[in-house]
C-alpha positions in Angstrom: -32.5 22.3 -34.2 -30.1 19.7 -35.5 -27.8 18.5 -32.7 -24.0 18.9 -33.4 -22.1 15.9 -34.5 -19.5 14.3 -32.4 -16.8 15.8 -34.6 -18.4 19.3 -34.3 -18.5 18.9 -30.5 -14.9 17.8 -30.4 -13.9 20.8 -32.6 -15.8 23.2 -30.3 -14.1 21.7 -27.2 -10.7 22.1 -28.9 -11.4 25.7 -29.8 -12.4 26.4 -26.3 -9.1 24.9 -24.9 -7.1 27.2 -27.2 -9.1 30.2 -26.2 -8.6 29.4 -22.5 -4.9 28.8 -23.2 -4.7 32.2 -24.9 -6.4 33.8 -21.9 -3.9 32.3 -19.5 -0.9 33.5 -21.6 -2.5 36.9 -21.8 -2.8 36.9 -18.0 0.8 36.1 -17.5 1.9 38.8 -20.0 -0.4 41.6 -18.7 -0.8 41.0 -15.0 2.9 41.0 -14.3 3.2 44.6 -15.6 0.1 46.2 -14.0 -0.2 47.6 -10.5 -1.5 44.9 -8.1 -4.7 46.9 -7.1 -5.7 47.1 -10.8 -5.3 43.4 -11.2 -7.1 42.6 -8.0 -10.1 44.7 -8.9 -10.3 43.1 -12.4 -10.2 39.6 -11.0 -12.8 40.3 -8.4 -15.2 41.6 -11.1 -14.4 38.5 -13.3 -15.0 36.2 -10.3 -18.4 37.7 -9.7 -19.4 37.5 -13.3 -18.4 33.8 -13.5 -20.3 33.1 -10.3 -23.4 34.9 -11.7 -23.4 32.8 -14.8 -23.8 29.7 -12.6 -22.1 27.3 -15.0 -21.3 23.7 -14.4 -18.1 24.5 -12.5 -19.9 26.9 -10.2 -22.6 24.3 -9.5 -20.1 21.7 -8.7 -18.2 24.1 -6.5 -21.4 24.9 -4.6 -22.2 21.2 -4.2 -18.7 20.5 -2.8 -18.9 23.4 -0.4 -22.3 22.2 0.8 -20.3 19.4 2.6 -17.9 21.9 4.2 -20.8 24.1 5.5 -23.6 21.5 6.0 -25.7 23.7 8.2 -25.6 26.7 5.9 -28.9 28.0 4.5 -29.1 28.6 0.7 -28.1 32.3 1.0 -25.1 31.5 3.1 -24.0 28.7 0.8 -24.3 31.1 -2.2 -22.2 33.7 -0.4 -19.5 31.1 0.4 -19.5 29.9 -3.2 -19.1 33.5 -4.5 -16.3 34.1 -2.1 -14.6 30.8 -3.2 -14.6 32.1 -6.8 -13.0 35.3 -5.6 -10.4 33.4 -3.7 -9.8 31.2 -6.8 -9.3 34.2 -9.1 -7.0 35.8 -6.5 -4.9 32.6 -6.7 -4.7 33.1 -10.5 -3.7 36.7 -10.1 -0.9 35.8 -7.8 0.2 33.0 -10.2 0.4 35.5 -13.0 2.6 37.8 -10.9 4.7 35.1 -9.2 7.5 35.1 -11.8 8.5 38.5 -10.5 9.4 36.8 -7.2 11.7 34.1 -8.7 14.6 33.5 -6.4 13.6 36.5 -4.2 13.1 35.0 -0.7 12.3 38.4 0.8 9.5 39.1 -1.7 8.0 35.6 -1.1 8.2 36.1 2.6 6.2 39.4 2.2 3.4 37.5 0.5 3.1 34.5 2.9 2.9 33.8 6.6 4.0 30.2 7.6 2.8 28.6 10.8 5.2 26.0 12.2 7.9 26.3 9.5 10.3 24.9 12.1 8.8 21.4 11.5 10.1 21.2 8.0 13.4 22.9 8.9 14.0 20.2 11.5 13.3 17.4 9.0 15.4 19.1 6.3 18.4 19.6 8.7 18.1 15.9 9.7 18.4 14.9 6.1 15.0 13.2 6.1 12.7 13.2 3.0 9.4 15.0 3.3 6.0 14.5 1.6 3.5 17.3 1.9 -0.1 16.4 1.0 -2.0 19.5 -0.1 -5.6 20.2 -0.6 -6.7 22.5 -3.4 -6.7 25.5 -1.1 -5.3 29.0 -1.1 -2.2 29.2 -3.4 -0.2 26.0 -3.7 2.2 27.6 -6.2 3.2 30.4 -3.7 3.7 27.6 -1.1 6.0 26.0 -3.5 7.9 29.2 -4.1 8.3 29.6 -0.4 9.8 26.1 -0.2 12.2 26.7 -3.1 13.5 29.9 -1.6 14.1 28.3 1.8 16.4 25.5 0.7 13.7 22.8 0.3 14.3 21.1 -3.1 10.7 20.5 -4.3 9.5 17.9 -6.7 5.9 17.6 -7.8 3.6 15.9 -10.3 1.4 17.8 -12.8 -1.5 16.7 -14.8 -1.1 17.3 -18.5 -3.1 20.2 -19.9 -4.5 20.8 -23.3 -3.2 22.2 -25.5 0.3 20.9 -25.0 1.7 24.4 -25.2 -0.2 25.5 -22.2 1.1 22.5 -20.2 4.7 23.3 -21.3 4.3 27.0 -20.2 3.0 25.9 -16.8 6.0 23.5 -16.4 8.4 26.3 -17.4 6.7 28.6 -14.9 7.1 26.2 -12.1 10.6 25.3 -13.0 11.5 29.1 -12.9 10.2 29.1 -9.4 12.6 26.2 -8.6 10.4 23.2 -8.8 11.1 19.9 -10.5 7.9 18.9 -12.3 7.1 15.4 -13.4 4.2 14.7 -15.9 1.4 12.6 -14.5 1.1 10.8 -17.9 3.2 10.6 -21.0 6.5 10.1 -19.3 8.5 7.6 -17.1 6.6 6.3 -14.1 6.5 9.0 -11.4 6.7 6.9 -8.2 10.3 5.7 -8.7 11.5 9.2 -9.4 9.7 10.6 -6.4 11.0 7.8 -4.1 14.6 8.5 -5.3 14.2 12.2 -4.5 12.9 11.4 -1.1 15.6 8.9 -0.2 18.1 11.7 -1.0 16.4 14.0 1.6 14.2 15.8 -0.9 10.8 17.4 -0.6 7.8 16.2 -2.5 4.5 18.1 -2.7 1.4 16.4 -4.0 -2.2 17.7 -4.3 -4.1 15.0 -2.7 -7.8 15.8 -2.2 -8.9 14.3 -5.5 -8.0 10.9 -6.9 -7.1 11.0 -10.6 -6.3 7.3 -10.9 -8.2 4.0 -10.3 -6.0 3.1 -7.3 -7.3 5.6 -4.8 -8.4 4.8 -1.3 -12.0 5.5 0.0 -11.9 7.7 3.0 -14.3 10.0 5.0 -13.8 13.6 3.8 -16.1 16.3 5.2 -18.4 13.6 6.5 -18.9 11.8 3.2 -17.1 9.0 1.2 -14.5 10.2 -1.2 -11.5 8.7 -3.0 -8.1 10.1 -2.3 -4.8 9.1 -3.9 -2.7 6.5 -2.2 0.6 7.9 -3.4 1.6 10.1 -0.4 1.1 7.3 2.1 2.7 4.7 -0.1 5.8 6.9 -0.6 6.1 7.4 3.1 5.9 3.6 3.7 8.5 2.9 0.9 11.1 5.5 1.7 10.7 6.4 5.4 10.0 10.0 4.5 7.8 12.1 6.8 4.2 12.6 5.5 2.4 15.7 6.7 -0.4 18.0 5.6 0.2 21.5 4.5 -2.6 23.9 3.5 -3.1 27.6 2.9 -5.8 30.2 3.2 -6.1 33.9 2.7 -5.8 35.7 6.1 -8.1 38.7 6.4 -6.1 40.1 9.3 -2.8 40.3 7.4 -4.1 40.3 3.8 -1.5 37.6 3.1 -1.6 33.9 2.3 -1.3 31.9 5.5 0.3 28.4 5.2 -0.2 25.8 8.0 2.2 22.9 8.4 0.8 20.0 10.5 2.7 17.4 12.5 3.6 14.3 10.5 1.1 11.5 10.5 2.1 8.2 11.9 3.6 5.8 9.3 2.0 2.4 9.6 2.8 -0.8 7.6 0.7 -2.8 5.1 -2.6 -2.1 3.3 -4.3 -1.3 6.6 -1.6 1.3 7.2 -2.2 2.9 3.9 -5.9 3.3 4.6 -5.2 4.7 8.1 -2.6 7.2 6.9 -4.8 8.4 4.1 -7.7 8.8 6.5 -5.4 10.8 8.8 -4.7 13.1 5.8 -8.4 13.4 5.0 -9.2 14.3 8.6 -6.7 17.2 8.5 -8.0 18.3 5.1 -11.5 18.3 6.5 -10.6 20.4 9.5 -8.7 22.9 7.3 -11.4 23.2 4.7 -14.1 23.7 7.4 -12.0 26.4 8.9 -11.8 28.3 5.6 -14.3 26.8 3.1 -14.1 29.8 0.7 -10.4 29.0 0.1 -11.2 25.4 -1.1 -11.0 25.7 -4.9 -12.6 22.4 -5.9 -14.7 22.7 -9.1 -14.5 18.9 -9.9 -16.3 15.8 -8.6 -14.7 14.6 -5.4 -17.4 12.6 -3.5 -18.3 9.1 -4.5 -22.0 9.9 -4.7 -21.3 12.6 -7.3 -19.1 10.2 -9.3 -22.1 7.9 -9.8 -24.2 8.7 -12.8 -26.9 11.2 -11.9 -25.5 11.8 -8.4 -26.6 15.1 -7.1 -26.5 16.8 -3.7 -28.0 19.7 -1.9 -26.3 22.8 -3.2 -26.8 21.8 -6.8 -29.2 24.2 -8.5 -32.7 22.8 -8.6 -32.5 20.5 -5.5 -32.0 23.0 -2.7 
């Protein structure tokens, strides 16, 4: 068999991105009109099929989760990985339906339980800027909708997606919820805009368990070295805003999303302070992920050993 040319591979990748984009748009158009139980069942079946195919994303998810449940036997790790895909598809189902909640605080409050909301209310009432560092857990878009319906003006940064139309639709979706969305690339530098928003008493939410730059800080995450972005700690140093961790998980008892707001981490000066603050965030991420590993939707490389060429860990197929 003749291997495909580079141009053919690029064309195939491009066609896949357009197919995926069409699927997302279809989800938005269809799920919002269907009864929730119908959507939930369809997404659960889809999650199980994706898990069963054991593609590269599933293998990476399993490998990441092996750090969160290090004592799990192979069957238990597989069950956690399957449940993580179900949780991830539940997130997408909620995202597809979230536009129905736009501006409706009561509807948002019916979908989410917030532990220690008083912590952000106190900071807001004092006029102090806030930075929430979030792991890829639960439903961060519903968390953002909660903030926007409770007088917490939220600004965030979003990675550009391909094709551009899909990125534009995601931005429009988050803007309808009430967020201000800055592009990670292809626009003015984000840090000055975020800092200005914080100095005015604004609220910044940043997904922070995966470094997407070359300026990240090496920390201990789930017992292993990983790089996390320096932005949250740096903004806290520069602006005096409070930095805290917020995470979410699906609560079996209530059937709702449960959001936890932690106490602010201590702001410390200098380079050593940035390292210490980012490690504090990583420690809280680790505790929350270990408490509910199936709600950590991390299908990309996070740990330094996996970023090295050929890096593999227990949990990857073939090495368990």
